[in-house]
TIMARMAR-985485 format. One record per residue (C-alpha): x, y, z. Coordinates in steps of 0.001 Angstrom, whole numbers. Layout:
BEGIN
X, Y, Z $
...
This chain:
BEGIN
125303, 145912, 111386 $
123920, 149417, 112356 $
125155, 150284, 115955 $
122742, 152512, 117981 $
125166, 152247, 121383 $
128678, 152345, 121408 $
130945, 152634, 124394 $
134007, 153784, 124125 $
137155, 153166, 126654 $
134177, 153727, 129472 $
134591, 153872, 132910 $
131804, 153120, 135250 $
131076, 154033, 138710 $
129822, 156604, 141454 $
131110, 159845, 141493 $
130887, 162392, 144726 $
132455, 165719, 145414 $
134704, 164109, 148097 $
135830, 160465, 146083 $
135303, 158338, 143144 $
134521, 154926, 143012 $
134816, 152835, 139973 $
132878, 149685, 139566 $
134096, 148780, 136120 $
136958, 150115, 133744 $
137840, 150134, 130114 $
134748, 148828, 128596 $
134041, 149008, 124653 $
130940, 147611, 123165 $
128474, 148001, 120502 $
124638, 147391, 120398 $
123285, 146904, 117055 $
120292, 147559, 115429 $
117054, 145115, 115235 $
119044, 142545, 117507 $
118696, 141381, 121329 $
121752, 141319, 123412 $
122013, 140188, 127032 $
123829, 141789, 129448 $
125568, 138804, 131429 $
128494, 138977, 134518 $
128018, 138045, 138603 $
126799, 139757, 141163 $
128819, 142810, 141990 $
130333, 143265, 138782 $
127873, 146320, 137865 $
125175, 145229, 135096 $
122920, 147570, 137042 $
125544, 150692, 136856 $
126201, 149839, 133653 $
122878, 150049, 132968 $
122075, 153454, 134682 $
125063, 154465, 132472 $
123819, 154053, 129296 $
120296, 155368, 130054 $
122017, 158510, 131578 $
120668, 158034, 135358 $
124912, 157889, 136092 $
127333, 159897, 134739 $
130538, 157868, 133511 $
133745, 157866, 135518 $
135729, 158676, 132125 $
134938, 157461, 128598 $
131868, 157902, 126617 $
128416, 156283, 125743 $
127010, 157120, 122270 $
123515, 156865, 121493 $
122876, 157103, 117556 $
126045, 159155, 117215 $
125426, 161607, 119971 $
127198, 161985, 123754 $
124496, 161350, 126615 $
126220, 163555, 128462 $
124613, 166376, 125928 $
121139, 165181, 125759 $
118719, 166318, 128570 $
116112, 163983, 130025 $
113376, 164489, 127673 $
115571, 163938, 124597 $
117149, 160880, 126301 $
113322, 159495, 126651 $
113092, 159647, 122496 $
115781, 157611, 122207 $
115833, 155190, 124898 $
112897, 153220, 126585 $
114006, 152032, 129900 $
111957, 148861, 131923 $
113633, 148725, 135733 $
113519, 145752, 137930 $
111193, 147790, 140259 $
107517, 146909, 140167 $
105471, 149863, 139135 $
102552, 150622, 141701 $
99683, 152443, 140043 $
97055, 151802, 142521 $
93627, 151325, 140705 $
95124, 151815, 137367 $
94534, 149850, 133972 $
96706, 147936, 131725 $
95916, 151023, 129205 $
96583, 153295, 131544 $
99862, 151811, 132363 $
100925, 151870, 128630 $
99592, 155328, 127985 $
102454, 156627, 130336 $
104893, 155862, 127692 $
103646, 158209, 125243 $
104594, 161563, 127691 $
107694, 162593, 125751 $
104977, 163060, 122864 $
102223, 164618, 124165 $
101434, 168587, 124889 $
101879, 170027, 128310 $
98060, 168942, 129250 $
99567, 165333, 128672 $
96372, 164795, 126126 $
96871, 161950, 123817 $
96406, 162694, 120010 $
94587, 160004, 117808 $
98141, 159034, 116908 $
99015, 158592, 120390 $
96189, 155898, 120678 $
97312, 153962, 118107 $
100587, 153459, 119074 $
99121, 152686, 122572 $
96751, 150148, 120940 $
99571, 148466, 118872 $
102108, 148621, 121486 $
99547, 146484, 123585 $
98712, 144220, 120647 $
101854, 143343, 120495 $
102595, 142214, 123676 $
99865, 139956, 123660 $
97778, 141811, 125882 $
95143, 143149, 124282 $
92590, 140601, 125979 $
93918, 142405, 129323 $
93516, 146283, 128107 $
91057, 147056, 130754 $
92333, 144955, 133558 $
93376, 146395, 136742 $
97016, 145495, 137016 $
96805, 144533, 140699 $
94391, 141372, 138431 $
97629, 140342, 136278 $
99894, 137559, 137121 $
103677, 138510, 136956 $
103976, 137756, 133562 $
101033, 139722, 132731 $
102418, 142682, 134392 $
105931, 142375, 132863 $
104314, 142340, 129300 $
102567, 145601, 130043 $
105634, 147542, 131473 $
107388, 146195, 128175 $
104128, 147858, 125996 $
104683, 150339, 128160 $
108217, 150891, 126926 $
107333, 149811, 122757 $
104603, 152954, 123101 $
107391, 155180, 123511 $
108448, 154425, 120667 $
112214, 154310, 120835 $
114986, 152787, 118590 $
116340, 151445, 121925 $
114653, 149316, 124940 $
117046, 148807, 127593 $
115732, 146446, 130712 $
117146, 145363, 133996 $
116632, 141520, 134892 $
112948, 141947, 133493 $
112522, 138151, 134057 $
113776, 137956, 137877 $
110345, 137513, 139356 $
109329, 134921, 136929 $
108568, 131589, 136611 $
110410, 129548, 133503 $
107222, 129251, 131167 $
107235, 133508, 131576 $
110610, 133568, 131318 $
111013, 131813, 128137 $
107743, 133907, 126764 $
109230, 137145, 127976 $
112369, 136211, 125952 $
110933, 135230, 123145 $
108306, 138453, 122743 $
111766, 140659, 123095 $
113554, 138651, 120803 $
110592, 139436, 117893 $
110459, 143174, 118709 $
113703, 142906, 118585 $
113569, 141454, 114164 $
110499, 142394, 114064 $
110889, 146085, 114852 $
114613, 146904, 114061 $
114957, 148226, 117476 $
118028, 147459, 119257 $
117034, 145856, 122731 $
119410, 145557, 125876 $
118645, 143549, 128530 $
120860, 141923, 131943 $
119883, 138710, 133053 $
121149, 135464, 135498 $
119227, 133483, 133232 $
122427, 131826, 131735 $
121286, 128999, 129290 $
118595, 131069, 128293 $
120811, 133998, 127257 $
122987, 131436, 125409 $
119840, 130094, 123612 $
117929, 133298, 122571 $
120240, 136134, 122509 $
121586, 137790, 119058 $
124882, 139182, 120956 $
126319, 138686, 124607 $
127648, 141651, 126960 $
129939, 139653, 129551 $
130898, 142248, 132078 $
133697, 141774, 134278 $
135386, 144324, 136655 $
138679, 145543, 133754 $
136438, 144560, 129935 $
133131, 144233, 128762 $
133508, 140826, 126314 $
131163, 140904, 123472 $
130279, 138729, 120767 $
127485, 136038, 119718 $
126946, 133268, 121993 $
128913, 130810, 119860 $
131870, 132579, 119199 $
132017, 133206, 123245 $
131619, 129805, 123699 $
134672, 128973, 121196 $
136551, 131533, 123004 $
136007, 129916, 126149 $
135082, 133473, 127770 $
132586, 131657, 129968 $
135174, 129715, 132265 $
137162, 133048, 133978 $
133617, 134100, 134838 $
131856, 131459, 136525 $
133187, 129025, 137154 $
133503, 128216, 140880 $
133180, 125323, 143226 $
129628, 124703, 142507 $
129377, 125793, 139327 $
130989, 125234, 135946 $
130887, 125881, 132426 $
130681, 122642, 130005 $
132133, 123683, 126576 $
131372, 120691, 124897 $
127577, 121441, 125378 $
127287, 125090, 125961 $
125597, 124684, 129311 $
126183, 125555, 132226 $
126527, 122520, 135025 $
126159, 122069, 138881 $
129838, 120773, 139980 $
129517, 117629, 142528 $
132019, 115825, 144573 $
132400, 112504, 143746 $
133126, 109723, 146845 $
133351, 106540, 144098 $
133202, 106100, 140355 $
131117, 103184, 138558 $
131742, 101723, 135298 $
129054, 102394, 132594 $
128183, 100892, 129514 $
126432, 102182, 126810 $
125102, 105475, 125160 $
121868, 107418, 124482 $
119340, 109520, 126098 $
118893, 106836, 129152 $
122679, 107203, 129719 $
122358, 110769, 129895 $
120007, 110603, 132528 $
121485, 107995, 134503 $
124749, 109704, 134303 $
123022, 113058, 136125 $
121270, 110957, 138585 $
124329, 108803, 139808 $
126452, 112352, 139328 $
123799, 114092, 142071 $
124027, 110849, 144610 $
128266, 111899, 144186 $
128803, 108949, 142206 $
131223, 109506, 138908 $
130000, 107488, 136088 $
133146, 106341, 133939 $
133349, 103924, 130791 $
133302, 100479, 131555 $
136079, 98044, 129996 $
136235, 94276, 129645 $
138217, 93617, 133135 $
135612, 95554, 135190 $
133544, 93232, 137241 $
130836, 95543, 138522 $
129707, 97910, 135904 $
126120, 99020, 134825 $
125128, 98207, 131434 $
122421, 100890, 128880 $
120630, 98552, 126554 $
118147, 98944, 123779 $
115366, 97085, 125474 $
112420, 99145, 126485 $
111786, 97573, 129316 $
115095, 96620, 130993 $
117362, 99241, 129820 $
119227, 99145, 132653 $
121072, 96276, 133715 $
123665, 95875, 136745 $
126276, 93338, 136710 $
128574, 91486, 139063 $
131086, 89357, 137425 $
129045, 87402, 135098 $
126044, 87715, 137169 $
122762, 90027, 136828 $
121992, 91653, 139970 $
119204, 93952, 138341 $
117042, 94449, 135136 $
114963, 97497, 135080 $
113615, 100837, 133481 $
114040, 102567, 136710 $
116952, 105322, 137129 $
115611, 105073, 140647 $
115867, 101309, 141131 $
119729, 101481, 139898 $
120613, 104168, 142074 $
118711, 102273, 145278 $
120993, 98952, 144344 $
124048, 100497, 144128 $
123424, 103048, 147132 $
121486, 101159, 149550 $
121302, 97029, 148271 $
125015, 96692, 147368 $
127591, 97604, 149383 $
130707, 99415, 147515 $
134363, 100202, 148695 $
134305, 103841, 148539 $
136953, 105378, 146769 $
137759, 107839, 143941 $
140930, 106264, 143058 $
139652, 102824, 142494 $
137105, 101667, 139950 $
133532, 100251, 142074 $
134042, 96983, 143152 $
131370, 94755, 144866 $
131758, 93552, 149312 $
129960, 90286, 148653 $
128584, 88784, 151801 $
């Protein structure tokens, strides 16, 4: 795999004549061509600072950033613009500008001093708009676009810049879930179809795990990189994201909410119904546990499409239903329980 960006013993932060503030230290990583890499990390670890350092907006405190074998400190602004296209979080404000006019700015590193577009420039602009799926909006004002369409236009501008590397800082931050997925699909396609390197910072942890080729996990004293699957196998996520409200489940490879439990309830069964019931019980502070023969009170998951859930008390059926909501109501509102985190649930009979 050919690398396009290489970080070596990189310390990032802010330099001034009076002091130096380091944000993260001793970072090593490679960005590969033809791949989409997602940069992850808790707030305050320096994701935006790292992106600004790679793009040349900030100088490294120490260490090096190399782009296609060249140290970025030796590249001027125009040379950098031919290596890296940047999409920042801030929305571009161009009053009365159309999509075409926005994307046109991506050709500025190549136009003459009058800013005139050649036939080749116009071809690149139109192709970039087409690749981002907004050709039907080419003449539309930016002010009339949805957030997702505006972000596609911004990415088209970066694509028109015709650089081997595209770097994006939180490109899905203001988008709803369908738009976030669409933008991630677009960036993946651009990387694989054009051979460009795409690096994006994001807080969409689950989407990054599912859709990125590589992950960079930024911490204060290191940068861990690898495929999402390898990082799961290495237990790389637990120390970074586990706290009182969220935890990483290595069995599923997903992040989940951590609940406080007031009671346990035995559940007999498995499958999709069990998954849904388990989620609803946990949300209510009830921890589902595996049912055993001596349990008096338990919930059974059945294969019956009309009565998929059965609540048992000893040998008596208290409820048959296909509704998770009715099961929860029975357990919480109708049936008083001895609330104990240490003992299995038992009924208090009236």
